[in-house]
C-alpha positions, -999 to 999 in steps of 0.1 A, spaced: 139 -573 -448 143 -611 -445 175 -625 -436 182 -658 -454 214 -683 -456 235 -683 -482 225 -701 -515 244 -734 -514 257 -727 -551 261 -695 -570 248 -711 -602 216 -718 -587 202 -685 -581 161 -681 -586 159 -670 -625 122 -670 -627 110 -662 -660 80 -641 -641 107 -624 -621 92 -639 -588 114 -624 -561 102 -641 -529 92 -675 -540 74 -697 -566 42 -682 -585 9 -701 -582 16 -717 -613 39 -743 -608 32 -776 -626 32 -809 -615 63 -821 -611 76 -788 -603 79 -772 -639 75 -738 -649 43 -725 -657 62 -702 -684 84 -727 -699 67 -762 -689 102 -779 -700 121 -760 -674 121 -767 -636 108 -741 -615 140 -722 -601 123 -719 -567 115 -754 -562 150 -765 -573 164 -740 -549 141 -754 -519 154 -790 -529 190 -776 -526 187 -759 -495 167 -791 -479 197 -811 -484 214 -789 -461 188 -784 -436 181 -745 -445 146 -743 -456 130 -728 -425 133 -692 -437 116 -702 -470 86 -713 -450 83 -679 -432 82 -656 -464 
């Protein structure tokens, strides 16, 4: 099991419409938008941006 740091904001959970549990799908659109709901930002991209702000992205690169 991969240990990841705590998510900086509890409201920012990866609620992917495709139920991707370990990262974004291959269908992320230009600008980081969701393949299923084109008007929605991919939650995994949003999560990565937030983790990048606090320097905690290394674990995502290892998955």
